[in-house]
C-alpha positions as CSV (number, residue, x, y, z in Angstrom):
1,X,-28.4,-14.0,-0.1
2,X,-26.6,-11.8,-2.6
3,X,-28.9,-9.7,-4.8
4,X,-28.1,-8.9,-8.4
5,X,-27.4,-5.3,-7.6
6,X,-25.1,-6.2,-4.8
7,X,-23.2,-8.6,-7.0
8,X,-22.9,-6.0,-9.7
9,X,-21.6,-3.4,-7.3
10,X,-19.0,-5.8,-5.7
11,X,-17.8,-7.0,-9.1
12,X,-17.4,-3.4,-10.3
13,X,-15.0,-2.7,-7.4
14,X,-12.4,-4.8,-9.0
15,X,-11.7,-1.7,-11.2
16,X,-10.1,1.5,-9.9
17,X,-12.6,3.8,-11.7
18,X,-15.5,2.2,-9.9
19,X,-13.8,2.2,-6.5
20,X,-13.3,5.9,-7.0
21,X,-16.8,6.5,-8.3
22,X,-18.5,4.7,-5.4
23,X,-15.9,5.5,-2.8
24,X,-15.8,1.8,-1.8
25,X,-13.4,-1.1,-1.7
26,X,-13.5,-4.8,-0.9
27,X,-11.8,-6.8,1.9
28,X,-11.8,-10.5,2.3
29,X,-11.2,-12.8,5.2
30,X,-12.1,-12.6,8.9
31,X,-8.8,-11.2,10.1
32,X,-8.6,-8.5,7.5
33,X,-12.2,-7.5,8.0
34,X,-11.8,-7.3,11.7
35,X,-8.7,-5.0,11.2
36,X,-10.9,-2.6,9.3
37,X,-13.7,-2.7,11.7
38,X,-11.4,-2.2,14.7
39,X,-9.8,0.8,12.8
40,X,-13.2,2.4,12.6
41,X,-13.7,2.4,8.9
42,X,-17.3,2.9,7.8
43,X,-18.9,-0.4,6.8
44,X,-21.1,-0.7,3.8
45,X,-21.9,-4.4,4.0
46,X,-20.6,-7.9,5.0
47,X,-21.3,-11.2,3.3
48,X,-20.4,-14.1,5.5
49,X,-21.0,-17.9,5.9
50,X,-21.7,-17.4,9.6
51,X,-23.2,-14.4,11.3
52,X,-21.4,-15.1,14.5
53,X,-18.0,-14.1,13.0
54,X,-18.8,-10.4,13.3
55,X,-20.6,-8.1,15.8
56,X,-22.1,-5.7,13.4
57,X,-25.6,-4.4,12.7
58,X,-27.9,-6.9,11.0
59,X,-28.7,-4.2,8.5
60,X,-25.2,-4.5,7.1
61,X,-24.7,-8.3,7.4
62,X,-25.8,-10.9,4.9
63,X,-25.5,-14.7,5.5
64,X,-24.6,-16.4,2.2
65,X,-23.7,-19.8,0.9
66,X,-20.3,-20.9,-0.2
67,X,-21.5,-20.8,-3.8
68,X,-22.8,-17.2,-3.4
69,X,-19.6,-16.2,-1.7
70,X,-17.5,-17.7,-4.5
71,X,-19.6,-15.7,-7.1
72,X,-18.5,-12.4,-5.5
73,X,-15.1,-13.2,-4.3
74,X,-12.0,-11.9,-6.0
75,X,-9.9,-14.8,-4.7
76,X,-9.2,-18.1,-6.3
77,X,-10.0,-19.8,-2.9
78,X,-12.6,-17.6,-1.2
79,X,-12.3,-16.8,2.5
80,X,-15.3,-17.2,4.9
81,X,-16.4,-13.6,4.5
82,X,-16.2,-10.6,2.2
83,X,-16.9,-7.0,3.2
84,X,-17.3,-3.7,1.4
85,X,-16.0,-0.6,3.2
86,X,-16.1,3.2,2.5
87,X,-12.7,4.6,1.4
88,X,-11.5,6.9,4.2
89,X,-10.2,10.4,3.6
90,X,-6.4,10.8,3.8
91,X,-5.0,12.7,6.8
92,X,-2.6,15.7,6.8
93,X,1.0,14.7,6.3
94,X,3.3,14.6,9.4
95,X,6.6,16.1,8.3
96,X,8.4,15.4,11.6
97,X,9.8,12.0,10.7
98,X,10.6,9.8,7.7
99,X,8.3,9.8,4.7
100,X,8.4,7.1,2.1
101,X,7.6,8.1,-1.5
102,X,6.9,5.7,-4.4
103,X,7.6,6.7,-8.0
104,X,5.4,4.6,-10.2
105,X,5.3,1.2,-8.4
106,X,2.9,-0.9,-10.4
107,X,2.8,-4.4,-8.8
108,X,0.0,-4.8,-6.2
109,X,2.0,-7.4,-4.3
110,X,4.9,-5.0,-4.0
111,X,2.7,-2.1,-2.8
112,X,1.0,-4.3,-0.3
113,X,4.3,-5.5,1.1
114,X,5.7,-1.9,1.2
115,X,2.6,-0.8,3.2
116,X,3.2,-3.6,5.7
117,X,6.9,-2.5,5.9
118,X,5.8,1.1,6.6
119,X,3.6,-0.2,9.4
120,X,6.5,-2.4,10.8
121,X,9.1,0.4,10.7
122,X,6.8,3.1,11.9
123,X,6.6,5.1,8.6
124,X,3.2,6.7,9.1
125,X,3.1,8.6,5.7
126,X,3.4,7.0,2.3
127,X,3.3,9.3,-0.7
128,X,2.5,7.7,-4.0
129,X,2.8,9.0,-7.5
130,X,-0.4,9.2,-9.5
131,X,0.8,6.2,-11.6
132,X,1.4,4.0,-8.6
133,X,-1.1,1.1,-8.3
134,X,-4.2,1.9,-6.2
135,X,-3.8,0.9,-2.6
136,X,-7.4,-0.2,-2.5
137,X,-6.8,-2.7,-5.3
138,X,-8.1,-6.0,-3.9
139,X,-4.7,-7.7,-4.3
140,X,-3.0,-4.8,-2.4
141,X,-5.6,-5.0,0.4
142,X,-5.0,-8.7,0.8
143,X,-1.2,-8.3,0.8
144,X,-1.3,-5.5,3.5
145,X,-3.1,-7.8,6.0
146,X,-4.7,-4.7,7.6
147,X,-1.6,-2.5,7.7
148,X,-3.3,-0.1,5.2
149,X,-5.4,1.1,8.2
150,X,-2.3,2.3,10.0
151,X,-0.4,4.1,7.2
152,X,-1.5,7.4,5.8
153,X,-1.4,6.9,2.0
154,X,-1.6,9.9,-0.3
155,X,-1.7,10.0,-4.1
156,X,-0.3,13.1,-5.6
157,X,1.8,14.5,-8.4
158,X,5.2,13.4,-7.0
159,X,7.4,15.9,-8.7
160,X,5.3,18.8,-7.4
161,X,5.3,17.3,-3.9
162,X,9.0,16.9,-3.8
163,X,9.9,20.3,-5.2
164,X,8.1,21.9,-2.3
165,X,10.2,20.0,0.3
166,X,13.3,22.2,-0.1
167,X,14.3,22.0,3.6
168,X,14.2,18.2,3.8
169,X,16.8,15.7,2.6
170,X,15.4,13.6,-0.3
171,X,17.0,10.2,-0.6
172,X,16.8,8.1,-3.7
173,X,17.9,4.6,-4.5
174,X,20.3,4.2,-7.4
175,X,22.7,1.5,-8.5
176,X,25.5,4.1,-8.6
177,X,24.6,5.8,-5.3
178,X,26.7,5.9,-2.2
179,X,26.5,2.7,-0.1
180,X,23.8,3.0,2.5
181,X,26.1,1.4,5.1
182,X,28.5,4.3,5.0
183,X,26.0,7.1,4.6
184,X,24.9,9.5,7.4
185,X,21.2,8.9,7.5
186,X,18.8,11.5,8.9
187,X,15.7,10.5,10.9
188,X,13.8,13.3,9.1
189,X,13.5,13.2,5.3
190,X,12.0,11.6,2.3
191,X,13.0,8.2,0.9
192,X,12.1,7.7,-2.8
193,X,11.7,4.1,-4.2
194,X,11.4,3.7,-8.0
195,X,9.5,1.6,-10.5
196,X,10.1,-2.1,-10.7
197,X,11.6,-2.1,-14.2
198,X,13.0,1.5,-14.6
199,X,13.8,2.7,-11.1
200,X,13.4,6.3,-10.3
201,X,12.4,8.5,-13.3
202,X,14.7,11.1,-14.7
203,X,12.2,13.9,-13.7
204,X,12.3,12.8,-10.0
205,X,16.1,12.1,-10.1
206,X,16.7,15.8,-10.6
207,X,15.2,16.4,-7.2
208,X,17.1,13.8,-5.3
209,X,19.6,15.4,-2.9
210,X,21.2,12.1,-1.6
211,X,21.7,9.1,-3.9
212,X,22.1,5.9,-1.9
213,X,22.6,2.2,-2.9
214,X,22.5,-1.3,-1.5
215,X,25.9,-2.7,-2.4
216,X,26.2,-6.1,-4.1
217,X,28.3,-8.7,-2.3
218,X,28.0,-11.5,-4.9
219,X,31.2,-12.7,-6.5
220,X,30.0,-12.3,-10.1
221,X,28.2,-9.0,-9.5
222,X,25.7,-9.9,-12.2
223,X,22.5,-9.4,-10.4
224,X,20.9,-6.4,-12.0
225,X,18.6,-5.2,-9.2
226,X,16.6,-6.1,-6.2
227,X,12.8,-6.4,-6.0
228,X,11.5,-3.0,-4.9
229,X,9.8,-4.3,-1.8
230,X,12.9,-6.2,-0.8
231,X,15.0,-3.1,-1.3
232,X,12.5,-1.1,0.7
233,X,12.9,-3.5,3.6
234,X,16.7,-3.2,3.6
235,X,16.6,0.6,3.2
236,X,14.1,1.2,6.0
237,X,15.9,-1.2,8.3
238,X,19.1,0.7,7.9
239,X,17.4,4.1,8.5
240,X,15.9,2.7,11.7
241,X,19.2,1.1,12.8
242,X,21.2,4.3,12.9
């Protein structure tokens, strides 16, 4: 059974300010929930159609009906379980390898895909501008499929962060940059990806030491840009290929 207070708390976690206030976020579906449990994240509560799905303390587990689950789910088609977890603290940044930085990426689906790409390509640190969508947004959590547990995600003032990294190459993606297929790519540095509509901001552009681009091969050359998650996949693949 879901109490009124539990429903109120869960529904509030749809908004960033309440996730921050309570230090909690929502995950839905057996696979995603198991990923968080196996990663050792502190559990607040689980609401499930069947108690046998999870080996957790009964104090944290509530068996609910499909109707009750639907009333607290953020999904159009609810999964068989919903869990509330405590938001973990970020870890110190490892500067030894590649770091990905996002300049105002707003779409939850894009961020979720980018987090999965970081996990796939072994990018352990993701730096996000303060305007980038919250990684604990329910849509981002679903899109990451658990990868958010394996990527260290830090929100900070991006300009201040980059200006302190004088000794590291800072790559930025621009339409007029040097083709990435001919560029000498370092395995230590920062790769900046920009906003979906506007790309990298003028403020951040001033700090870019190496401008790179994914060349267009289409005959008409009329495609204006690539989706930021698609571009990130191509960029990370090329860095790992060299």
